[in-house]
C-alpha positions in Angstrom: 11.0 28.0 4.0 12.1 25.6 6.7 9.0 26.3 8.8 6.9 25.6 5.7 8.8 22.4 5.1 8.0 21.3 8.7 4.3 21.8 8.0 4.5 20.2 4.5 6.3 17.2 6.1 3.6 17.0 8.7 0.9 16.9 6.0 2.9 14.4 4.0 3.3 12.0 7.0 -0.4 12.5 7.9 -1.4 11.3 4.4 1.4 8.8 3.9 0.8 7.0 7.2 -3.0 7.1 7.2 -5.1 4.1 7.8 -6.3 3.9 4.1 -2.6 3.9 3.1 -1.8 1.1 5.7 -4.7 -1.0 4.4 -3.1 -1.0 0.9 -0.6 -3.4 2.5 -2.9 -5.2 5.0 -5.9 -5.4 2.6 -9.2 -5.9 4.5 -11.6 -8.6 3.6 -14.3 -7.5 1.2 -17.4 -9.4 -0.1 -16.1 -9.4 -3.7 -13.6 -7.7 -5.9 -16.2 -5.2 -7.1 -17.2 -4.2 -3.5 -17.9 -0.5 -3.4 -16.2 0.0 0.0 -13.0 -1.7 -1.1 -13.0 0.4 -4.3 -13.5 3.6 -2.3 -10.8 2.7 0.1 -8.4 2.2 -2.8 -9.4 5.5 -4.3 -8.8 7.4 -1.0 -5.4 5.8 -0.7 -4.5 6.8 -4.3 -5.6 10.4 -3.6 -3.5 10.5 -0.5 -0.5 9.1 -2.3 -0.9 11.9 -4.9 -0.8 14.5 -2.1 2.2 12.8 -0.5 4.0 13.1 -3.9 3.0 16.8 -4.3 4.0 17.8 -0.8 7.3 16.0 -1.3 8.0 17.9 -4.5 7.5 21.2 -2.7 9.8 20.2 0.1 12.5 19.0 -2.3 12.2 22.2 -4.5 13.2 24.2 -1.4 16.1 21.9 -0.6 14.2 20.4 2.4 14.4 16.9 3.6 11.5 14.5 3.4 10.2 12.8 6.6 8.5 9.5 5.9 7.1 8.9 9.4 5.8 5.5 10.6 2.4 3.9 10.8 0.9 3.9 14.2 1.4 0.5 16.0 -2.3 0.2 16.6 -2.8 -0.4 12.9 -1.2 -3.8 13.2 -4.4 -4.9 15.1 -6.4 -4.3 11.8 -5.0 -7.2 9.8 -7.6 -9.7 8.4 -10.6 -7.7 9.4 -13.6 -6.9 7.1 -14.0 -3.5 5.5 -17.4 -3.3 7.2 -15.8 -3.6 10.7 -13.1 -1.1 9.7 -15.4 1.6 8.4 -16.2 3.2 11.8 -12.4 3.2 12.6 -11.7 4.8 9.2 -14.3 7.5 9.9 -12.8 8.3 13.3 -9.3 8.4 11.9 -10.4 10.8 9.1 -12.3 13.0 11.5 -9.1 13.2 13.7 -6.9 14.2 10.7 -9.0 17.2 9.7 -7.9 19.6 12.5 -4.2 18.7 11.8 -4.6 19.5 8.1 -6.4 22.8 9.0 -3.7 23.8 11.4 -1.0 23.2 8.8 -2.9 25.1 6.1 -3.1 28.0 8.5 0.5 27.8 9.4 1.4 27.9 5.7 -0.3 31.3 5.2 3.0 32.9 4.2 3.7 30.3 1.4 0.7 30.7 -1.0 1.4 27.6 -3.1 1.9 25.4 -0.1 -1.2 26.8 1.6 -3.3 26.3 -1.5 -2.2 22.7 -1.7 -2.9 22.2 2.0 -6.4 23.7 1.6 -7.0 21.4 -1.5 -5.9 18.4 0.7 -8.3 19.6 3.4 -11.2 19.7 0.9 -10.3 16.2 -0.3 -10.1 14.9 3.2 -13.5 16.3 4.0 -14.8 14.7 0.8 -13.3 11.4 1.8 -14.9 11.7 5.2 -18.3 12.3 3.6 -17.8 9.2 1.4 -16.8 7.0 4.3 -19.8 8.2 6.3 -22.1 7.3 3.4 -20.5 3.9 3.1 -21.0 3.4 6.9 -24.6 4.3 6.6 -25.1 2.0 3.6 -23.5 -1.0 5.4 -25.7 -0.6 8.5 -28.9 -0.3 6.5 
């Protein structure tokens, strides 16, 4: 299970240290509190936190150790920016995460529960990407 824990930790860190999760602490400027992009970003971060919790439970159930990871330093440059400015960056970051999630899902093929959870996270990540792209299109129209 230690190899599985490695991949579960990789997935956990990928979700826990994502840009949407970072922006929970460095909240971007939005037009108003009901702004759709801001609400979507909060929703994505909530989904990602749920996966972090679920991956962590699997790791702990097998007596593994959790890895929390760190936010990339480049994220510190994203303070006090508008959500409209950040949308293309969020889209690129989400696109870059997909192959890593796919790789981990494949590597978990011998652990059916973990693989199912990774594949579920992959589907959610693809859905988040579609949502971000739609928002990006809406803000440029």
